[in-house]
N, C-alpha and C positions, 0 to 999 in steps of 0.2 A: 696884185698890189695889196689886197686884203691879207693874203698869207704872210707877206713880209712884215706887216704891222703886228701880227699876233706874237711873235717872239719878243718884240720890244715891250708889248703890254705885259707879257709874262715876266719879263725881266724887271719891269717897273714894280709889279705886284710883289715879286720875290724880294726886291730891294726894300720896299716899304715894310714888309713883314720882318725882314732881318733888322732894320733900324728900330722897329717897335720892340723887338725882343732885346736889342742891345740897350735901349733906353730904360726899359722896365722889364722885370720878370716876376714871376709869381713864386711865393714861398708859402706852401700850404694853401689856405684859402685867401690870404691877404696879398695884395699887390705891394711890392717893395720897390721903391725908387732908389737907385744907387746913392744919390745925394743924401737921402734919409738914412741910409746905412752908415755913411761916413759921419753924419751928425750923431748918430747913436753911438758909434765907436768913440767919437771925441767926447761924448758925455761921460764916458768911463773916467776921464781925468777929473771930473767935477763931482763924482759920486761921493756924497758925504758918508755913506755907509762903508765904502771901501777905504777912502782916505780919511781916517778919523784921528789917527794918532801921530802921523808923520808930519814933521814941521814943513810948512809950505815951501821953504827955501830948498829943501832936499827932495822935492817931489819930481817925478818924471814929467817932462813937458811934451806938448804936442810936436815939438821940433825933434824930439828923440834925445834930448839932453838930460843928464842927471848932474846937477851942479853940487856935488858933494866934495868939499875940500878934503885933502888927505887927513887932516887932523880930526875930521868928523866921521871917518870911516867906521870906527867902532860903534859910534852912536847910530849911524845908518844901518849897519849890518846886524847889530845886536838888539836894536830897538824895533819899533813897529814898521819903520820905513821899508825894509827889505820885503817883508811879507805883504805889505799893502801895495808895493810897487808890482810884485808878482801877481797880485789879484787884479790890478789895473790891466796888466798885460794879458791876463787870462780873459778878462772882460772884453778887451779889444779883439783878441783872437776869436772869441766866441761869436762876435758880430761879423768880422771880416778876417778870414784866415790869412789873406795875403796883404794885410795892412802895411803900408809904408809910412814911416814918419817923414816929416819935412826934410830931414837930413838923409833920407833914403835908407835908413836902418829898418830892419824888420823886427818883429816881436822876438824872433829867435836871436837876432843880433843883440838886442837889449838883454835878453835872458842870459846870453853868454857873457856879456859885459858884467852883469850882476854876479854871476858865478865866479868869474875871474877876479873881479874887484873885491869881493867879500871872502875870497879864499884865504887860507892861512899860508900863503906862499909869498914869494917876492913880488907877485902881481897885486897883492892886497892894497887897495886904495889907488891903483894906478890905471885901471881900465876906464 
């Protein structure tokens, strides 16, 4: 009977270790909690150094939206907004490489939309 309990204990210990690693993991010497990483990624949107010249109405949101009307495309693409938005995306990607916006878009999706929307093709201002 004692022998049949041993595999259950080993399974329990393995499960607890797995859950501990799932909840938290170490990066270098510091322990990083996933919730803290998400908060750090979201702080990229409010970084006053990154977003300093782009009108707040045209900034990328946590939902993954860029609310730039077609008539403001040139202002967005030729002004500070395009570069600052790319810096925000880079900041997010540096924190969490697989970051998903609320609308399920990835950093790569947003970069593609920026490239397409600011291109000098028929897609300009439409992405």
